[in-house]
N, C-alpha and C positions, 0 to 999 in steps of 0.2 A: 322917660324909654331910654335914653342916653347912659342913664347912671346903672341902670339895670343891666344893660346889653357892658358897659363899659367892666363891671362889675364880673361877668362872665367871661371878656374877654383875658382878665388878669390870673383869674383862674387857671387858664389853661395856657395862659403865656407861663406863671410858676410852673407848670409841668412840665411845659418843654423843657425850659432852665433847668431843670433837676436831671432831667432823662440824658441833656448834651452834657452835663455834669459827670453824671453817672458813665455816659461813654470814654469820658476821659480817663477813665480809671482804669481800664483795659490799658493802655496805651503804658499809664504809670505803674501798671505792673510788670509790663513786657520787660521794661528798664528796672525795675529793681529784682524778680526774680532771680536772675542770675545771680547775687549778692548771698540774698537773705529768703529764705522758708516765706510760705503764703504764710502759716501760723504765725509768725515772727513780722514780715508784712500788717497782719490784722491787728497784734498786741501792739506795736510802736503806735501803729496810727490809731488806735483808741488811747493810748496815753497822751500821745498829743491832743486827739480831738478834746478827753477830759482837764486838759491844761490850758484850754484854748476858752473850755467854758467856765471854768473858775476864774479866767482874768475878768472873761466878761462879767460874769455878775458879781464880782469885786468890784468891779468902775462905773457900772450901771444898773443904779439902784434899783430903777423900772425893771431890770432884764430878772430881775432876781424871782428864784420860786414861791408859787402860793398852792402849794398843793394841801387840798384839806388833812388831815391828823385821817381821817377814817379813811383816805384811798391810796393812803404810801405804803402800805404792807399789798395793795394792788399791786402800785406801779412796779415793786423792787422786784414780784415774783416774775410778770409780763415782763422786764428790761432784762432781769438774769437770763429768762427761757429765748426769748426774743429776737436781743440784738447780734448775742454768737451764736445764736440757732437757725439766723438767716446768711450765716456768713460761710463759719466752721465746715459744715455738712457740705456744701457747694466746692469750695477749695479742697478737699479732704476725700471726696468722689473725684478727683480729676486721678488718683494713682490707680482708679479700676475703670474708668472709661475714657471713650474719646470726647476729646474737647467741644470736638460738636454733636455727639449724643449730649454731656453734658448742661451746655447752654440749652440746648433746646428742651431739658426737664425741667431748668431754671423758670426760661418762661410760660409756665406752667401755671405760677403762681395768680394771674389774675381771672381762672379758671377759679380755683378752691377760692379766692376773695368770693365769687361772684356765687359761689353755692355756701357758702359761710355766712356770708351778709345777708340772704334770703333767708337764712337760718336762723343769725342771731341779729339782726339790724330789721329784719322784717321788710329787708326792701324787694320792691317786686321787679322780678327781669323778666322783661320783654324779648318776644320771638326775635325782632331785628337785632337785640344787642347780644344775644345768645348768637347768631348766627353770625355777628360781627365779631364774636371771639374766637370762632372756629376761621375763619374767615382770614383774623388776624395771626393765629399762632401756624396757619400754613404759611403767609407770608416772610414770616419772621425763621420758618425751620429752613426755607428759602435761602433767605439772606445769610443764617448760621453756617447751614452745611454746602453750599454752593462758594459762598464771601470770605469763607477761610482758607481754600485750597487744597481742601479734601471732604469730599463727598461722604466719607465711611462713617458708617457706624458702627461703631463697636463696641461689644462689650464684656469685658477680661474678667469680672465676674459682677453674677447676681446683686450680691449686698453692696455691688459698689451704685447700681441704679437705683435701690431704697433709702443708701443712703441719700445719694442729689435729691429725691423726691422729697426730704426733708426741710431741705433750705427754702423752698417755692410755697409749703403748705404752711412753716411758723412766721414766715414775713408772709403771707396772708394773715392768719390767726394773729397776727402782732397789729397788723393795721385795721381789722376790724375790729378787735377788740377795743383797741387804743380808740378809734371813734365812738364808740358805746362807751367807755368810761372816762376819757381824758377830755374830748371834743371841747367840750367849754372851758377848759384852761389853757393857757397861751403857750402854743406850741413850741415858741423856739426854748422858756426855759423846762418847759418838760419833758424835751425830747434830749436835750443838756442834761437830765438826772440821768433820763435811760441809757445814753450814751457814757456817762461817768459808773454808774452800776454795770452795768456790758464792762467798759474796761475792769472792772476789778474781779468778776467773772477770769479774765483771763491771767489772774497773777500768778498758776502755775509754770505758765509760759514766759513771765520776767526775763529771768537770769538770762534765756538763749536769744532772744529778744536783744536784751541789752550787751552780749558779748559780738553781738553782731554790725554795733552801730559803729566800730572803727573802723568796718569794712565800704562806707558806704562813700562814694565820689562826691562833686560837692550838684552833681547836677540829680546824683540819686538823693538827693537831698529835699533836694527844688519838688523829684517827684510825690515826695514822701509829704512833703506840708504838702501838697497837692493833694493829694488822698484825705489829708485832715482837714485842713479848711474847704476847700471846694468844692469837695467830693463826699464831704459829710455835714459840716455845720452847715454849710447855705444851703447843700442839695438837700439836707436834710428838714431845713425850715421852710426852704419852699414846699416841698412836700404836705406837709402837715400842713402848714397854713390850708393849701387848698385842700387837704383832707375835710381838712374841718366843714369846707363852704359846698362840697361836690360828695354824691354816692360812692362808701367803699369800692363798689364792683366799678364804678366809672376811672372813679382814679388808679386802679390798681390796675385797669387796660394798659395805660401810657407803658407800665413795667415793656407791652410788645415792641416798642420804640426802641430799647436800651442797647439792641444790636446793628441796627442802624447809624444809630448816635458812634460808636464802640470804631464802627467801617468810616465812617468821615474822618474821626480823628485819626486812625492808621494811616488812610490817605491822607493826610493834610501833614501830619505828626513823623508820620518814619514814610511815607510815599509809597504806601501801599495801596491801589486804585481797583474799587472794586468791580465787579467783572459785571457782565451788562445783564444775568442772570439775579445778582445779588440784587442791582438795582430795581427791575422788574419785582423782585420784592421786599424790598422796600418797599414801593407803591399799593403792590396787595397790600402792603404789614397794614402803613395808614391810611388806605381804604376803609380795614376792619376800624383801626380803631375810629373813625368818623364816625363811624354805624354805632360804635357802642355809646356816642357821644349823642347821639341826634334824639331831640328835646318829643314829647309825648304833643304834647297845644303849646300853642300863647296866647292869654286871655289877657283883656284887656279890663282892671280892676283900679277904676277910678279914671287917674288922668297917665297912669303907667304901663309898662307892660309888663307883665308876671310871669314867665317862663316856668313851664309844670313840667 
């Protein structure tokens, strides 16, 4: 009984840790954007991530990738599309959308994952989970719209909305296909290869990103390193470790908690305290995520509890 429940708790602790680390990325970007563009931030971030993984692979023999040859081509294609595809559209869409609306659209990723999981992975989605997704999305909308200091939802260009929707859709496809194709492989080394491949896709932006390096202050370098090590290497490892052990649609539902994590980081680091209504939205959000995690039954098998 204890071992089964402990494993269950570890999975969700890993997901909560990933959400906390990703929330800090928003504060990091707030300190970096006055100096460099969003595209340059992503480019520098993935180069640092690639270097980090290569160092680990060189020093730690057990961490080196062991990817079957027949799967390597699929991994290259998935990484080349999924890694930049889940980052660049969301960032560039903010040229056309208000930040609040862009963030709301990005949080549709779990909904996409639920549909794709049912189609690709044949995972059955129950009514209580569907209700949980809807409640969590409602809570996320409250947090983002009212917690950001502006409740305006404006679309300056309809193509911007379409562009923004590419990001959560691509992120969901990446997660679902990763689970199906590479769920039996070591997550750390496999994701490391994905991120290294993603950094090669960003080669067209290397020159402009390199020119901006001299403009970084000491603290900005600290935040940039955080985006690479904390917000990417560690967060992705924890995320995909959990994805190997939990249904894809349930894992993706944790994306709803990223906005409240970002608000907490903003309060602790930048002194921006969330409003009462955004706190209420956070409670609704957590309640919705909880509903998506409810188990069907708990049956006793032999001397152990088996969670179904």
